[in-house]
Phi, psi and omega in degrees: 000133176289129180252015186295283183244352184292318182244134177239122183241101178289163181297327179205156180301144175288163184254017174298156178229135179207140181243134177287123181235056178062037176125345178239159180246132169241187192285133176193185187272135178246146175223145178236133179221176178278323178220137170254128177250119182263115179105128181249038166280189183299320182295310180297319180292322178298317178296313183296317180297318180293319180293313181294328178297336178261013175086011180277138177280090182252124180252124179267134175244125182235131184288330186269179178274002181221163172262169176116337181060238182272010165263107192216115177264121185275070185293337181293348180271002172098352175206177184282069174282120182265124177267345179194152185063049191299308180229156179255117178303144184295343177257012179280080190294326180293310181296316180297319179297319179294319178300316179295319182298321185257014171073029177269123182284127178260146182240128178291121182259011181306316179299323181287323183295334176299322178287327180301325183286355183276007184298150178263158178267140175237120174241120190067233176250016182263126174273127181243117179293147178302322181295334182269347187298318183305328182252010183283141181296338178281350181281112184259002180284163185249149172056225181296338181293344180295342178281349183271135175284153182305324183288347177254348189296307183292330177295318177299317181296320182290338173279313183295320185258015189290124178276353184270127177283326180224154181305318184292349181293347180297337180267357180292141182305323183283356175275352184300334181293344178267002182276059178244170180293153174301325178300310181294323178297313180292325175300320179295337176274359175097011181275144175270175187299323182294319178292320179298318179295322178290320183282326182217061178210007182242108176049052188288151185278338182227123177080187180268327180197188185293339180275350190259357186225147180283134175297330181296325175297317180293327175295318177300313180300316181294318180296321177295318180298317179296317181296318182286332176294329177294335180270353186282141172300146182300131177083002181249123181269329182172182184224161161235177178250141176301130183071019173105146181297335178298345176300333182290303176297329177296320179291322177298314181294324181295337181274353185282142175213105011288153181289161176297140176265119183268164181055040175249092182275111181283131180244342181201149175228120181238138183237138174218124178049242183260019182229135176238137182245130178251122183255131181251156184297334180277004178096348179287150184229134182236135180245144173195152174292335183227143178232136172249123180247116183252016186284145171301149183298329178297335176271317183300327184294348179261005179256133180283125179242127177232127354294151187290157172297152183231163168057222185295328179294317177297319179298318180297313181299322185276344187233345182297122183277165175229152187285127171291126181211127178229133178248127179250125185258131186229141170259153178242143182268340179207167176276071186298335180293338176289335180282324182261350174081003178267164175299149176301327186265144180228149171243107191249164176260017181239201186289345175285347177053228174265106180273105186256128174281114179282144180228075187262008178269191180281338179259114182295345178280342185273125174278122183261336179185184178229149171230126173267111178267108185246129187237161172066221186299324179292327175294318178299323177297316178294323183295339180281353184252156168300151184308314182296322179291322177297316177298319179295321180297318179295315180297318179301319180293318179298318180295326177291325180287314182229098183305334180298340181275354185300125179076005186254358182243142180232132179286126179258324183164179177212162173231117175254112177282332180292330180260359177289118184295342182257009177230311180061030178141161183287321178194160180282151169219167183246131171284163179305132178090343184287329180295311180295327185284311188220006181299323181287335185263339194288338179259012183295151175297138177242095185063239179267007182258128174245148187243144176211172182146169182301330180288350182245015172293135183263328181233003183221156178246165171059223183299321178294322178296321177298313179298315180303313184292321178295317178295325181294313182291328176297318179297323178297318179292318180295337180278352182292000000 
């Protein structure tokens, strides 16, 4: 990277003061760096670490009181309750490499995941054991597919019917023909509406229902999952981090110099010639020739950018949806599942969502707490309530499903990603037609501003996609 005139690094920040007032400046604090990185999630931290490793003066600005973004370990609940970035795939080479680089101890969760798969299905208020599902009258699948549980059925189909040879092929122009709704794709395979609702209508991970999400996104997800499994050590399903997965972004941030600045809520980004100014709500102002913005589009659309985004990129920022997801954390007073004989974990079609028995102790057989992972419309329903009322609603549903749980669950807290102002959803997803329309344009450089985040991963999803995108924009800056 040329360091001639592109980057100017003063000996210390100037003491001018200016406040963004919707187009005018009054007095506040100014700082000048070579690169400003907005957001201290995995993408922003990956970019900052790569830049600083090459001697670039990169300053990270984070709106919250913590780093990590949607990787968040809820330590205040007394154990490693993960609100985001729950497990690290065994083939997530970027995340694993960063953990090793910064001395974060990883723990193999394969023994615990075996118990996780024991969850029972709940349709209405009926608990259906996995062993009973193949012959159950509610099972609408055909032939050998009757052995598949609803939560695995569409995943199996997206692997079996996947038109993508490699994960990155989802962005190829000839893949646009697959950018149809999951509903239309399943209809094309001969499924009727009842089967589609069973296969992709219960606590779905992307969108509200099968009509709301692109099949091409699910093909990308499936291709990425297959690719990362090929990179996994034999017999290892995944990892967590000792003291929580958030230890990874925390360790990344701890290595930064200058350190990340917290509680810096960005309200505007203005660019002129070779200088870009980032304005924060507290009145502080940061200057740099280059800016990396790692914010989710649901957050970015509320930040004033001058000159403004145009065309398909502006459309993407303003319309790309994010998944409603709310997690309700529960403590148990007794092992009530021993009384009714069902698995501790349930996969429900109601507000309890996927009720997962957490096993965060040293013995994988021991249930330490519960988390209700609620997605889509049911998450939105919970988000409309005060936290305690949302927790009560989830507990009431569980007690109605399994009377043995009555009086045995206690609400600890919740995390709503849909109402979090700095997330606006658990992760991005694409509606039918959006990939073909603007996926190639939405991450384009805008003047001196480059964009990254999990939504801009090209060959990876989730945490790996965030890391991939952050490293990519850092490499672009280093190549200048």
